[in-house]
C-alpha positions as CSV (number, residue, x, y, z in Angstrom):
1,M,-72.9,30.6,-12.8
2,G,-71.9,34.2,-13.9
3,N,-72.0,36.3,-16.8
4,I,-69.8,37.4,-19.8
5,L,-70.1,40.7,-21.1
6,K,-69.3,41.0,-24.9
7,V,-68.5,44.3,-26.2
8,D,-68.1,45.4,-29.9
9,L,-66.0,48.2,-30.3
10,T,-66.8,48.6,-34.0
11,T,-70.4,49.2,-33.7
12,G,-70.4,50.3,-29.8
13,T,-72.8,47.7,-28.7
14,L,-72.6,45.6,-25.4
15,R,-74.5,42.7,-24.5
16,S,-74.5,39.8,-21.7
17,E,-74.4,36.2,-22.0
18,P,-74.6,33.6,-19.0
19,I,-71.7,31.4,-18.2
20,S,-72.4,27.9,-19.6
21,E,-72.2,25.2,-16.8
22,D,-71.5,22.5,-19.3
23,I,-68.5,24.2,-21.0
24,A,-67.4,25.3,-17.6
25,K,-67.2,21.9,-16.2
26,K,-64.8,20.6,-19.2
27,Y,-62.7,24.0,-19.4
28,L,-63.2,25.5,-15.5
29,G,-63.1,29.4,-16.3
30,G,-60.2,31.8,-17.0
31,K,-57.9,30.6,-19.7
32,G,-59.8,27.2,-20.1
33,Y,-62.9,28.9,-21.0
34,A,-61.2,31.7,-23.2
35,V,-59.3,29.1,-25.2
36,Y,-62.7,27.5,-25.8
37,L,-64.2,30.6,-27.1
38,L,-61.3,31.5,-29.0
39,Y,-61.6,28.1,-30.9
40,N,-64.9,29.1,-31.8
41,Y,-64.4,32.3,-33.0
42,L,-61.4,30.6,-35.2
43,K,-64.4,28.3,-36.5
44,E,-66.7,30.9,-37.2
45,Y,-64.0,32.7,-39.4
46,E,-63.3,29.6,-41.0
47,S,-67.0,29.0,-42.1
48,K,-66.8,32.4,-44.0
49,G,-64.0,31.5,-45.7
50,F,-61.5,33.5,-43.6
51,S,-58.1,31.9,-42.9
52,P,-56.9,32.0,-39.3
53,T,-53.2,32.6,-41.0
54,D,-54.7,35.8,-42.4
55,I,-55.6,37.1,-38.9
56,N,-53.7,40.5,-38.4
57,P,-53.0,40.6,-34.7
58,L,-53.5,44.4,-34.9
59,G,-56.7,44.1,-36.9
60,P,-60.4,44.5,-35.5
61,E,-60.7,40.8,-36.4
62,N,-58.7,39.8,-33.3
63,V,-60.4,38.9,-30.2
64,L,-59.3,40.0,-26.6
65,I,-60.9,38.1,-23.6
66,F,-60.5,39.0,-19.9
67,A,-61.2,36.0,-17.6
68,T,-61.6,35.3,-13.9
69,G,-62.2,32.0,-12.8
70,P,-64.3,30.0,-10.1
71,G,-61.8,30.8,-7.5
72,T,-61.3,34.3,-8.1
73,G,-62.5,37.0,-5.5
74,I,-63.4,34.2,-3.0
75,P,-62.0,35.1,0.5
76,G,-59.8,32.1,1.8
77,F,-59.4,30.7,-1.6
78,P,-55.6,30.6,-1.7
79,C,-54.0,33.5,-3.9
80,S,-57.1,34.4,-6.0
81,G,-56.5,37.9,-6.8
82,R,-55.6,37.3,-10.4
83,Y,-57.1,37.2,-13.9
84,H,-56.3,35.8,-17.3
85,V,-56.1,37.7,-20.7
86,M,-55.8,36.0,-24.2
87,A,-56.0,36.9,-27.7
88,L,-56.8,35.1,-30.9
89,R,-53.1,36.2,-32.0
90,S,-50.1,37.9,-30.5
91,P,-48.6,40.8,-32.5
92,L,-45.3,39.9,-31.0
93,T,-45.2,36.3,-32.1
94,G,-48.1,35.4,-34.3
95,S,-49.4,32.5,-32.0
96,I,-51.8,32.6,-29.6
97,G,-51.9,35.6,-27.1
98,S,-51.9,34.8,-23.4
99,A,-50.8,36.9,-20.1
100,N,-52.0,36.8,-16.6
101,S,-51.8,39.5,-13.7
102,G,-52.4,39.8,-10.0
103,G,-53.5,43.0,-8.0
104,E,-57.0,43.8,-7.5
105,W,-58.7,44.0,-11.2
106,G,-59.7,40.3,-11.5
107,P,-61.6,40.1,-8.0
108,F,-63.2,43.7,-8.6
109,L,-64.3,42.4,-12.0
110,K,-66.3,39.5,-10.4
111,F,-67.7,42.1,-8.0
112,S,-68.8,44.3,-10.6
113,G,-71.3,41.5,-11.9
114,Y,-69.0,39.7,-14.8
115,D,-66.8,36.9,-14.7
116,M,-65.4,37.6,-18.4
117,V,-65.0,40.5,-20.7
118,V,-64.7,39.8,-24.7
119,I,-63.8,42.5,-26.9
120,E,-64.4,42.2,-30.4
121,G,-63.7,44.9,-33.4
122,A,-62.2,48.3,-32.9
123,S,-63.3,51.7,-32.0
124,E,-62.7,54.4,-34.5
125,D,-61.9,56.8,-31.4
126,P,-60.2,56.2,-28.3
127,V,-62.7,54.9,-25.6
128,Y,-62.7,53.3,-22.2
129,L,-65.0,50.5,-21.0
130,S,-66.8,51.3,-17.3
131,I,-68.2,48.4,-15.4
132,V,-69.7,49.5,-12.1
133,D,-72.2,47.4,-10.2
134,G,-73.3,45.4,-13.2
135,S,-73.7,48.5,-15.5
136,A,-71.2,48.7,-18.4
137,E,-70.9,51.3,-20.9
138,L,-68.3,53.0,-23.3
139,R,-66.8,56.2,-22.7
140,S,-64.5,58.7,-24.7
141,A,-61.0,58.1,-23.5
142,S,-60.0,61.3,-25.7
143,D,-58.5,63.2,-22.7
144,L,-56.6,59.8,-21.6
145,W,-54.9,59.0,-24.8
146,G,-50.9,59.9,-24.5
147,K,-51.1,59.6,-20.8
148,N,-49.2,57.1,-19.1
149,V,-50.2,54.2,-16.9
150,F,-50.0,55.7,-13.5
151,D,-51.9,59.0,-14.4
152,T,-54.7,56.9,-16.2
153,C,-55.2,54.6,-13.1
154,R,-55.2,57.7,-10.9
155,I,-57.7,59.5,-13.0
156,L,-60.1,56.8,-13.8
157,S,-60.1,55.7,-10.3
158,R,-60.8,59.4,-9.1
159,R,-63.5,59.7,-11.7
160,V,-65.3,56.6,-10.7
161,G,-65.0,57.1,-7.0
162,G,-66.1,54.9,-4.2
163,K,-64.5,51.5,-3.2
164,N,-63.4,48.4,-5.0
165,I,-62.1,50.4,-7.9
166,S,-59.4,49.0,-10.1
167,V,-58.1,50.0,-13.7
168,A,-56.5,47.8,-16.3
169,C,-55.0,49.9,-19.1
170,I,-52.3,50.8,-21.4
171,G,-49.6,53.2,-21.5
172,P,-48.0,55.0,-24.5
173,A,-46.3,51.6,-25.5
174,G,-49.8,50.1,-26.2
175,E,-51.0,53.2,-28.0
176,N,-48.1,53.0,-30.3
177,L,-48.3,49.5,-31.0
178,V,-45.1,48.6,-29.6
179,R,-45.2,44.7,-30.1
180,M,-43.9,43.8,-26.2
181,A,-46.7,46.3,-24.6
182,C,-48.6,45.0,-21.7
183,I,-51.9,45.7,-20.2
184,M,-51.2,47.2,-16.7
185,N,-53.4,47.1,-13.6
186,D,-53.4,48.8,-10.4
187,E,-50.4,50.8,-11.6
188,H,-47.7,48.1,-11.3
189,R,-49.2,45.1,-12.0
190,A,-48.9,43.6,-15.6
191,A,-50.6,41.0,-17.9
192,G,-47.3,40.9,-19.5
193,R,-46.4,38.8,-21.9
194,T,-47.3,38.2,-26.0
195,G,-47.8,42.2,-26.5
196,L,-51.7,42.2,-25.4
197,G,-51.4,46.0,-24.8
198,A,-50.7,46.5,-28.4
199,V,-53.8,44.5,-29.3
200,M,-55.7,46.9,-26.9
201,G,-54.0,49.8,-28.7
202,S,-55.0,48.7,-32.1
203,K,-58.5,48.6,-30.7
204,N,-58.4,52.5,-29.4
205,L,-59.3,50.7,-26.0
206,K,-57.3,52.9,-23.4
207,A,-58.7,51.1,-20.2
208,I,-61.3,49.0,-18.4
209,V,-62.3,50.4,-14.9
210,V,-64.4,47.9,-12.5
211,S,-66.1,48.2,-9.5
212,G,-68.7,46.7,-7.6
213,K,-69.7,44.8,-4.2
214,K,-71.3,41.8,-5.6
215,E,-70.3,38.8,-3.4
216,V,-69.0,35.6,-5.1
217,P,-70.9,32.5,-4.4
218,V,-69.6,29.2,-2.8
219,A,-71.5,25.9,-3.3
220,N,-70.6,24.4,0.0
221,R,-69.4,26.8,2.5
222,D,-68.8,24.6,5.5
223,V,-66.6,22.2,3.4
224,F,-64.9,25.1,1.6
225,R,-63.9,26.6,5.0
226,E,-62.3,23.3,6.3
227,V,-60.2,22.7,3.0
228,S,-59.4,26.5,2.8
229,R,-58.1,26.5,6.6
230,R,-55.9,23.6,5.7
231,C,-54.6,24.7,2.5
232,L,-53.6,28.1,4.0
233,E,-51.9,26.4,7.0
234,T,-49.7,24.3,4.4
235,M,-48.8,27.4,2.6
236,R,-47.7,29.3,6.0
237,K,-45.5,26.2,6.9
238,N,-44.2,25.9,3.4
239,R,-40.6,27.3,2.9
240,V,-40.9,29.1,-0.4
241,T,-44.6,30.1,0.2
242,G,-44.3,30.8,3.8
243,E,-40.9,32.3,4.1
244,G,-38.6,32.8,0.9
245,L,-41.3,34.9,-1.1
246,P,-42.5,36.9,1.7
247,T,-39.1,37.9,3.0
248,Y,-37.3,38.6,-0.4
249,G,-39.7,38.3,-3.1
250,T,-39.4,36.3,-6.2
251,S,-35.8,37.9,-6.7
252,I,-34.3,35.5,-4.1
253,L,-33.8,33.3,-7.1
254,I,-31.2,35.5,-8.5
255,N,-28.4,33.6,-6.2
256,V,-30.0,30.4,-6.1
257,I,-30.1,30.3,-10.2
258,N,-26.7,31.5,-10.6
259,T,-25.4,28.7,-8.1
260,A,-26.9,26.1,-10.1
261,G,-25.2,27.7,-13.3
262,G,-28.3,28.7,-14.8
263,L,-28.8,32.6,-14.7
264,P,-28.3,33.6,-18.5
265,Y,-25.7,36.5,-18.6
266,K,-24.9,38.7,-21.4
267,N,-27.6,37.6,-23.8
268,W,-27.1,33.7,-22.6
269,Q,-23.5,33.6,-23.6
270,T,-23.1,31.8,-20.2
271,G,-25.1,30.9,-17.2
272,V,-22.9,32.2,-14.5
273,N,-23.3,36.1,-14.0
274,P,-20.0,37.3,-11.6
275,Y,-22.2,40.1,-10.3
276,A,-25.0,38.1,-9.4
277,D,-24.9,39.2,-5.7
278,K,-25.2,42.9,-6.5
279,I,-28.4,42.4,-8.1
280,S,-29.7,40.0,-5.9
281,G,-33.2,39.8,-3.6
282,E,-30.9,40.0,-0.7
283,T,-29.0,43.2,-2.0
284,L,-32.5,45.0,-2.9
285,A,-33.7,44.2,0.4
286,E,-30.5,46.0,2.1
287,T,-30.6,49.0,-0.2
288,Y,-33.8,50.1,-2.1
289,L,-36.6,48.1,-0.4
290,T,-39.2,50.0,1.5
291,G,-42.0,47.6,1.9
292,R,-44.2,44.7,0.6
293,R,-47.5,44.8,-1.3
294,A,-49.8,41.8,-1.5
295,C,-52.3,40.8,-4.1
296,W,-55.7,41.0,-3.2
297,G,-56.4,37.9,-0.8
298,C,-52.9,36.7,-1.1
299,T,-51.0,35.5,2.2
300,I,-47.7,35.4,0.5
301,G,-47.1,39.3,-0.2
302,C,-44.2,38.8,-2.8
303,G,-44.7,42.4,-4.2
304,R,-41.7,44.7,-3.8
305,V,-41.9,48.2,-3.0
306,T,-38.9,50.3,-3.7
307,S,-37.4,53.9,-4.1
308,V,-34.0,55.2,-5.2
309,S,-33.4,58.3,-3.1
310,S,-30.9,59.9,-5.1
311,G,-28.3,59.9,-8.0
312,P,-29.4,59.9,-12.0
313,F,-31.7,57.2,-11.6
314,Q,-34.0,58.5,-8.6
315,I,-37.4,57.4,-7.8
316,I,-39.5,58.6,-5.2
317,G,-41.7,55.2,-5.1
318,T,-42.3,52.3,-7.3
319,E,-42.8,48.7,-7.0
320,G,-40.5,45.9,-8.2
321,P,-38.2,44.7,-9.9
322,E,-39.1,40.9,-9.7
323,Y,-36.8,38.1,-10.4
324,E,-37.5,38.1,-14.1
325,S,-37.2,41.8,-14.6
326,I,-33.9,42.1,-12.6
327,W,-32.6,39.5,-14.8
328,A,-33.8,40.5,-18.2
329,L,-32.8,44.2,-17.5
330,G,-29.8,43.4,-15.4
331,G,-28.3,39.9,-16.3
332,S,-29.0,39.6,-19.7
333,T,-27.9,43.1,-20.5
334,G,-24.6,42.9,-18.2
335,V,-25.8,45.8,-16.1
336,K,-24.8,45.4,-12.2
337,D,-26.1,48.8,-11.1
338,L,-29.3,48.0,-9.4
339,D,-30.5,51.6,-9.2
340,A,-30.3,51.4,-12.9
341,I,-32.4,48.3,-13.0
342,V,-35.1,49.7,-10.6
343,K,-35.3,53.0,-13.1
344,A,-35.8,50.6,-16.1
345,N,-38.3,48.4,-14.5
346,H,-40.2,51.8,-13.3
347,Y,-40.3,52.9,-17.0
348,C,-41.6,49.6,-18.2
349,D,-44.5,50.1,-15.6
350,E,-45.1,53.6,-16.3
351,F,-45.0,53.1,-20.3
352,G,-46.9,49.6,-20.3
353,M,-43.8,47.2,-21.5
354,D,-43.1,43.4,-20.6
355,P,-39.7,43.8,-18.9
356,I,-38.7,40.4,-20.0
357,S,-39.0,40.9,-23.7
358,M,-37.9,44.5,-23.3
359,G,-34.5,43.5,-21.5
360,S,-34.2,40.6,-23.6
361,T,-34.5,42.7,-26.8
362,I,-32.0,45.2,-25.6
363,A,-29.6,42.5,-24.7
364,A,-29.9,41.0,-28.1
365,A,-29.2,44.4,-29.8
366,M,-26.2,44.7,-27.4
367,E,-24.7,41.6,-28.9
368,L,-25.4,42.5,-32.5
369,N,-23.7,45.8,-31.9
370,E,-20.5,44.5,-30.1
371,R,-20.3,42.3,-32.8
372,G,-20.5,45.0,-35.5
373,Y,-24.0,44.0,-37.1
374,I,-25.5,47.4,-36.3
375,P,-24.4,50.5,-38.5
376,K,-23.4,53.2,-36.2
377,E,-25.8,55.6,-38.0
378,D,-28.9,53.5,-37.0
379,L,-27.9,53.7,-33.3
380,Q,-28.0,57.5,-33.3
381,G,-25.7,57.7,-30.4
382,L,-27.3,55.1,-28.4
383,D,-24.1,53.3,-27.1
384,L,-25.5,49.9,-26.7
385,K,-22.7,47.8,-25.1
386,F,-23.0,45.1,-22.4
387,G,-22.9,46.6,-19.0
388,N,-23.8,50.1,-20.1
389,S,-26.8,51.0,-17.4
390,T,-27.5,54.8,-18.9
391,A,-28.0,52.9,-22.4
392,L,-30.2,50.7,-20.9
393,V,-32.7,53.4,-19.2
394,E,-32.5,55.2,-22.5
395,A,-33.4,52.2,-24.6
396,V,-36.5,51.7,-22.8
397,W,-38.3,55.2,-22.9
398,R,-36.9,55.2,-26.7
399,T,-38.6,51.9,-27.4
400,A,-42.1,52.8,-25.8
401,Y,-42.1,56.0,-28.1
402,K,-40.5,54.3,-31.1
403,A,-37.8,57.0,-31.0
404,G,-34.7,56.6,-33.3
405,F,-33.3,52.9,-32.4
406,G,-36.4,52.5,-30.5
407,K,-38.4,51.8,-33.6
408,Y,-36.6,48.7,-34.2
409,L,-36.4,47.6,-30.4
410,A,-40.1,48.0,-30.6
411,L,-40.5,44.7,-32.7
412,G,-39.0,42.5,-30.5
413,S,-35.6,40.5,-30.5
414,K,-36.8,38.1,-33.2
415,K,-37.6,40.6,-36.0
416,L,-34.9,42.9,-34.9
417,C,-32.1,40.2,-35.3
418,E,-33.8,39.4,-38.6
419,I,-33.4,42.8,-39.9
420,Y,-29.7,43.0,-38.8
421,G,-29.2,39.4,-40.6
422,H,-28.5,37.4,-37.7
423,P,-31.6,35.6,-36.2
424,E,-29.6,33.3,-34.2
425,I,-28.7,36.1,-31.8
426,S,-32.6,36.3,-30.7
427,M,-33.1,34.1,-27.7
428,S,-36.5,33.4,-28.2
429,V,-38.8,30.6,-28.9
430,K,-42.1,31.2,-31.2
431,G,-40.8,34.7,-31.3
432,L,-41.2,35.0,-27.4
433,E,-38.1,35.9,-25.5
434,M,-37.3,33.3,-22.7
435,P,-37.3,34.1,-19.3
436,A,-34.3,33.8,-16.7
437,Y,-33.5,29.9,-16.8
438,D,-30.6,28.8,-19.3
439,P,-31.8,25.0,-19.7
440,R,-28.4,23.9,-20.4
441,A,-28.4,23.8,-16.7
442,M,-32.0,22.3,-15.9
443,K,-32.9,20.3,-19.2
444,G,-36.8,20.2,-18.2
445,I,-37.4,23.9,-18.5
446,G,-35.9,23.5,-22.1
447,L,-38.5,21.2,-23.0
448,T,-41.1,23.4,-21.6
449,Y,-39.8,26.6,-23.4
450,A,-39.8,24.5,-26.8
451,T,-43.4,23.1,-26.5
452,A,-45.0,26.0,-24.8
453,N,-48.1,27.2,-26.9
454,R,-47.2,30.7,-26.3
455,G,-43.8,30.7,-27.1
456,G,-40.6,30.6,-24.6
457,C,-42.3,30.6,-21.3
458,H,-41.5,29.4,-17.8
459,V,-44.8,29.6,-16.5
460,T,-46.4,27.3,-18.8
461,G,-44.9,24.7,-16.8
462,Y,-42.4,25.5,-14.1
463,T,-40.3,22.4,-14.1
464,V,-37.6,24.4,-12.3
465,S,-39.5,23.7,-9.1
466,A,-38.5,19.9,-9.4
467,E,-35.2,20.5,-11.1
468,I,-33.8,23.1,-8.5
469,L,-36.0,23.8,-5.9
470,G,-37.0,20.1,-5.1
471,I,-40.8,20.7,-5.0
472,P,-42.6,18.3,-5.2
473,E,-39.6,16.4,-5.3
474,K,-35.8,16.7,-6.3
475,I,-34.9,15.7,-9.7
476,D,-31.3,15.7,-11.4
477,P,-31.6,19.1,-13.4
478,L,-28.7,18.0,-15.7
479,T,-30.1,14.9,-17.2
480,P,-32.8,14.8,-20.1
481,E,-34.3,11.5,-18.8
482,G,-37.7,11.6,-17.5
483,K,-38.2,15.2,-18.3
484,A,-41.0,14.8,-20.8
485,K,-43.2,13.2,-17.9
486,W,-42.5,16.3,-15.7
487,A,-43.2,19.0,-18.4
488,K,-46.5,17.5,-19.3
489,L,-47.6,17.3,-15.9
490,F,-46.6,20.7,-15.0
491,Q,-48.2,22.0,-18.3
492,D,-51.4,20.5,-17.5
493,F,-51.7,21.6,-13.8
494,T,-50.9,25.2,-15.0
495,C,-53.7,25.1,-17.0
496,V,-55.8,24.1,-14.2
497,V,-54.2,27.0,-12.0
498,N,-54.6,29.5,-14.9
499,S,-58.2,28.6,-15.4
500,T,-59.2,28.4,-11.9
501,V,-57.8,31.5,-11.9
502,N,-55.0,31.5,-9.3
503,C,-51.3,32.3,-8.3
504,L,-49.0,29.8,-9.7
505,F,-46.9,30.4,-6.6
506,S,-49.5,28.5,-4.7
507,T,-48.2,25.3,-6.3
508,F,-45.2,25.3,-4.3
509,A,-47.2,24.4,-1.6
510,L,-50.5,23.0,-3.1
511,G,-51.1,19.8,-5.5
512,A,-54.2,18.9,-7.9
513,K,-55.8,17.0,-5.1
514,D,-55.9,20.3,-3.1
515,Y,-57.2,22.1,-6.1
516,A,-59.6,19.5,-6.6
517,E,-60.9,19.7,-3.3
518,L,-61.2,23.6,-3.3
519,L,-62.8,23.5,-6.6
520,S,-65.4,21.1,-5.7
521,A,-66.2,22.9,-2.7
522,V,-66.7,26.2,-4.6
523,T,-68.8,24.9,-7.7
524,G,-70.5,22.0,-6.2
525,W,-69.0,19.6,-8.5
526,S,-67.4,16.3,-7.4
527,L,-63.8,16.7,-8.9
528,S,-60.9,14.0,-8.4
529,E,-57.3,14.9,-8.8
530,D,-57.4,13.1,-12.1
531,D,-60.6,15.0,-13.1
532,V,-58.6,18.3,-12.7
533,L,-55.4,17.3,-14.5
534,R,-57.7,15.7,-17.4
535,I,-59.3,19.4,-17.6
536,G,-55.8,20.9,-17.8
537,E,-54.6,18.3,-20.6
538,R,-57.8,19.4,-22.5
539,I,-57.2,22.9,-22.2
540,Y,-53.5,22.6,-23.3
541,N,-54.6,20.3,-26.3
542,L,-57.3,22.8,-27.7
543,E,-54.7,25.5,-27.2
544,R,-52.3,23.6,-29.4
545,V,-54.9,23.0,-32.1
546,I,-55.6,26.8,-32.3
547,I,-51.7,27.6,-32.8
548,N,-51.7,24.5,-35.3
549,K,-54.6,26.4,-37.1
550,L,-52.1,29.7,-36.9
551,G,-49.3,27.7,-38.9
552,F,-47.4,26.3,-35.9
553,D,-46.5,22.8,-35.5
554,G,-43.2,20.5,-34.6
555,K,-40.8,22.6,-36.4
556,D,-41.6,25.4,-34.2
557,D,-41.1,23.5,-31.0
558,T,-37.6,24.2,-30.5
559,L,-34.7,26.4,-29.0
560,P,-32.2,28.8,-30.2
561,K,-29.3,27.3,-31.9
562,R,-27.2,28.5,-29.1
563,L,-28.8,26.2,-26.4
564,L,-28.6,23.2,-28.9
565,E,-25.2,23.6,-30.1
566,E,-22.9,25.8,-27.7
567,P,-21.7,23.9,-24.5
568,M,-22.4,25.7,-21.3
569,P,-18.7,27.5,-21.0
570,E,-18.6,27.4,-17.2
571,G,-20.3,26.5,-14.0
572,P,-21.8,23.5,-12.6
573,A,-23.4,22.9,-16.4
574,K,-20.0,23.3,-18.0
575,G,-20.1,21.2,-21.4
576,H,-24.0,20.8,-21.4
577,I,-26.2,21.7,-24.4
578,V,-29.8,20.8,-24.3
579,E,-30.7,17.2,-25.8
580,L,-34.0,18.5,-27.2
581,E,-35.2,16.2,-29.9
582,K,-34.7,13.1,-27.5
583,M,-36.9,14.7,-24.7
584,K,-39.4,15.9,-27.6
585,E,-39.9,12.5,-29.0
586,E,-40.7,11.1,-25.5
587,Y,-43.0,14.1,-24.8
588,Y,-44.8,13.8,-28.4
589,R,-45.5,10.1,-27.4
590,L,-46.9,10.9,-24.0
591,R,-49.1,13.7,-25.5
592,G,-50.3,11.7,-28.4
593,W,-49.3,14.3,-31.0
594,V,-47.5,13.6,-34.2
595,N,-45.0,16.7,-35.2
596,G,-46.5,18.8,-32.6
597,V,-50.1,18.1,-33.5
598,P,-52.7,16.3,-31.6
599,T,-54.1,13.0,-33.3
600,A,-57.6,12.6,-34.0
601,E,-57.7,9.9,-31.2
602,K,-56.3,12.0,-28.6
603,L,-58.8,14.8,-29.0
604,K,-61.5,12.1,-29.1
605,E,-60.3,10.6,-26.0
606,L,-60.1,14.1,-24.3
607,E,-63.7,15.0,-25.3
608,I,-62.6,17.8,-27.6
609,E,-65.2,18.4,-30.3
610,I,-63.5,20.0,-33.5
């Protein structure tokens, strides 16, 4: 077992604690172990008379956890170059904060001698945390405050020197407490969702730089070598992980989802984008793509390296955009100029912001403006109309610095639409902007959005895999029948993957049985397919207990009114709405929940001690 580094920024003290094998056996690592720790922080607060609903997401009482898992940093463990970040409370949603990122930072943290970093309190002055070969210390970041993500990563990499260096940091958006601010690492990789960059900013923590050479132990190397060889071969032969993603990246989905009638256009007013091909992965490959970049240890290599050589949106070199960012900054805003989308995505990376929430909030503002709900004086000349690529790019940097109308955009779409009196225009769940799949065209993902603990989220349980891609089997996307079972299965398995900590793309080729064999070989435990799914269910339920304590229950497991009441106007899903209540009733029954709350019997069955 490894070690946890606990950092109290208020006192400037650091201490090391060993990972508990008993807890790891129940929650693995990564997200699962972090959920367990966060729940215990809540219990401690409650024992002192401090209500969870009084936790200020941007106050020193919020806790931020960076976590790797048992698969992280092991050569041959498929797609194990990631880390998970969690916080007691998201500044964007008020629910639990949760995000995941690739690149190199996760493995390099483990090579530095620690599996997890827990950040408590807040520093009076800007600092960064340095962890090099097991030695950790806080250092002044006064010279880094105000710098963008790229400069911060390069300066700290040079300052530490040597090999295996990786920097996770915030940009100006995090410093300015923008509610959708990311934690960025390796310049272009993002723990993007739920505004955890603002939590770092509130703590005056600019960056965490990691470096080390420690080897990650494997309990049974001979067995692991054989299981790894088989799993990697399966991934190489899979049409998604072996062909589609390496060739076109995630944006290959633009045309696929549009053909299914589920690519939200102009703030979800329809699911068909007439200009989808202009912003597709195929078009990106023909125009601005210059190369690929893989995360540590990844055989897929879906990352896109791009440049725009001329024109008003010129960029010498950047990464992305991916499917979700092309959709949010392009499809949802009605912008069809791919060079402008590349530039807007570049700014999101440079300033440290979640492109899904950013694009969706701009799209909501465009609809508010076109319907006449925003006074012209508030916009200060920002021409927020669907399809205006110049306004898109300007709105992004204005948000990062809260300049002019940017101060409203920086709050996210939910609060923006509430301010202007039309909350129904925010396409969000629990305050988190939904990603690029209209559930009127694929009903299962609608149930996942509604019941996801962190809010509108596709990577809590990617039922699109079965509904559209036919993995592990093809199911009818337009029927609500049977979707509760699939949503629960995908959610539980995803908890396993995020606690291992691996890339979800591996699940296009690998299932729970493969993960059980990989984890058994690495840990020395004997885990079956049922064992790992039960661990995933335990994690999901304990996370649900936490959000219940934060005030969320069945009333919050819902979707925007547009998806429940406005039939899809065109395309293959024409006439469809989301029959949420019917699916939710079955889902709660399968979960053992009442009104979005796990019953005492269910918690006992899962051996969750409250």
